[in-house]
C-alpha positions in Angstrom: 22.6 -16.4 9.6 19.5 -14.7 8.3 18.4 -14.4 4.7 19.3 -10.7 4.8 22.9 -11.1 6.0 25.9 -13.2 5.4 27.0 -13.9 8.9 26.4 -10.9 11.2 28.1 -8.2 9.2 27.6 -8.5 5.5 24.2 -7.6 4.1 22.9 -9.5 1.1 20.9 -7.6 -1.5 19.6 -4.1 -1.3 18.5 -2.8 2.1 14.9 -2.4 3.1 13.3 0.9 2.4 11.4 2.6 5.2 9.3 5.6 4.5 9.8 8.4 7.0 7.7 8.9 10.2 6.4 12.2 8.8 4.9 10.6 5.7 1.4 11.9 4.7 -0.1 8.5 5.3 0.3 9.0 9.0 -1.8 12.2 8.8 -4.5 10.1 7.0 -4.3 7.5 9.7 -4.9 10.2 12.3 -8.0 11.4 10.4 -9.5 8.0 9.8 -8.3 5.4 12.3 -7.4 4.4 15.8 -4.2 2.7 16.9 -4.6 -1.0 17.2 -7.4 -1.2 14.7 -7.5 -1.7 10.9 -8.7 0.7 8.2 -11.3 -1.1 6.2 -12.5 0.9 3.2 -16.0 -0.4 3.4 -16.3 0.7 7.0 -15.3 4.3 6.3 -17.5 7.2 5.1 -16.8 7.7 1.4 -16.9 11.5 1.9 -14.3 11.2 4.6 -12.1 9.2 2.3 -12.4 11.9 -0.4 -11.6 14.6 2.1 -8.6 12.7 3.3 -7.3 12.4 -0.3 -8.0 16.1 -1.0 -6.3 17.2 2.3 -3.3 14.8 1.8 -2.9 14.2 -2.0 0.6 12.8 -1.5 -0.8 10.0 0.7 -0.7 6.6 -1.0 -3.0 5.4 1.8 -5.9 7.8 1.0 -5.9 6.7 -2.7 -5.6 3.1 -1.8 -8.6 3.3 0.5 -10.6 5.0 -2.3 -9.6 2.2 -4.7 -10.5 -0.5 -2.1 -13.9 1.1 -1.6 -14.6 0.9 -5.3 -13.3 -2.6 -5.6 -15.4 -3.7 -2.6 -18.5 -2.4 -4.3 -17.8 -4.4 -7.4 -20.8 -6.6 -7.1 -23.1 -3.7 -6.3 -22.0 -1.1 -8.8 -18.4 -0.3 -7.9 -16.4 1.2 -10.6 -13.2 -0.8 -11.5 -12.0 2.0 -13.8 -12.2 4.5 -10.9 -10.6 2.0 -8.6 -7.7 1.6 -11.1 -7.3 5.4 -11.3 -7.3 5.9 -7.5 -4.9 3.0 -7.1 -2.6 4.3 -9.8 -2.4 7.7 -8.1 -1.5 6.0 -4.8 1.1 3.8 -6.5 2.8 6.8 -8.1 2.7 8.9 -4.9 4.3 5.9 -3.2 7.0 5.5 -5.8 7.9 9.1 -5.4 8.1 8.8 -1.6 10.1 5.6 -1.8 12.6 7.2 -4.2 13.0 10.2 -1.8 13.6 7.6 1.0 16.5 6.1 -1.0 14.8 3.3 -2.9 16.5 2.5 -6.2 13.9 0.4 -7.9 14.4 -2.8 -6.0 14.6 -4.2 -2.6 12.3 -4.9 0.3 9.5 -2.5 1.3 8.4 -4.2 4.5 4.7 -4.2 5.5 5.8 -4.3 9.2 6.7 -0.6 8.9 3.5 1.4 9.2 4.3 4.2 6.8 5.0 1.6 4.0 1.5 0.1 4.2 -0.2 2.8 2.1 2.1 2.2 -0.8 1.7 -1.6 -0.5 -2.1 -1.3 -0.2 -2.2 0.9 -3.3 0.0 -1.7 -5.2 -2.4 -4.5 -4.1 -5.5 -2.5 -5.2 -3.8 -1.6 -8.5 -3.2 -5.3 -9.2 -6.8 -6.2 -8.4 -8.2 -3.3 -10.4 -5.9 -4.1 -13.4 -7.2 -7.6 -13.4 -10.8 -6.5 -13.3 -10.4 -4.3 -16.3 -8.6 -6.9 -18.3 -5.0 -5.6 -17.9 -3.8 -9.2 -17.1 -0.1 -8.5 -18.0 0.0 -5.5 -15.7 -1.8 -7.4 -12.9 0.9 -10.1 -13.2 3.7 -7.6 -13.1 2.2 -5.9 -10.0 1.8 -9.2 -8.3 5.5 -9.9 -8.8 6.4 -6.4 -7.6 4.3 -6.9 -4.5 6.0 -10.3 -3.8 9.4 -8.7 -4.3 8.5 -5.8 -2.0 7.2 -8.0 0.8 5.9 -11.6 0.3 3.6 -11.2 3.3 2.0 -7.9 2.2 -1.0 -9.3 0.3 -2.1 -11.5 3.2 -1.5 -8.8 5.8 -3.4 -6.1 3.9 -6.2 -8.3 2.3 -8.8 -7.4 4.9 -7.7 -3.9 5.7 -4.7 -1.8 6.8 -3.6 -2.7 10.3 -2.7 0.3 12.4 -0.7 -1.6 15.0 2.5 -3.6 15.1 2.9 -6.6 12.8 5.4 -9.3 13.6 8.2 -9.6 11.1 8.5 -12.8 9.2 
C-alpha cells in the first residue's frame, strides 16, 4: 500500500493536480532553457527574463525567475520588495492555472511534473521575499502551503528549476 491509496483501488485524500502540457511555463522554458539543465535566475540575462514575463504574463515561471534574480542580488542591492511583487504575481498566476486544472484549494502539486515547477518556484520565492520584508506570518503560511503541495519542492528548486525528469519520492 502506498501513502496515496488504501490498497490498490481506493485513493486517500485529494488527487494530485497536474498543470497541462500547454501551460505558458513551457513556452518560457523554450525561450530560456535547454532540456536536462536547470534554469538558474542569476545565470540568465535580466532583459531576457523581463521579455519572457512580458511575452508570457500568465507564466508563473517567468515571474518566479524575476523574483529569484532579485533575491539572489540581496547582498549586492537586490530589491526584496520587487522580488515580493514578482513572486506574488507568479503565485496568483499559478493559483489561477491550478484552479483551471481542477485544484480545489488542497492536495498535492508534485514538483516531479514539469509544468507545476513554476508555481512551486513562485511559492518558494514568495516565502523568502515575505521573510525578507518582515512578513513573518505570511512566510510561515507559505512554507506550510509549500510543504502540503510537495514536501520535496523546496529542496528540488533551491538551486534552480530543473528541466529534466525528477524521481518521485
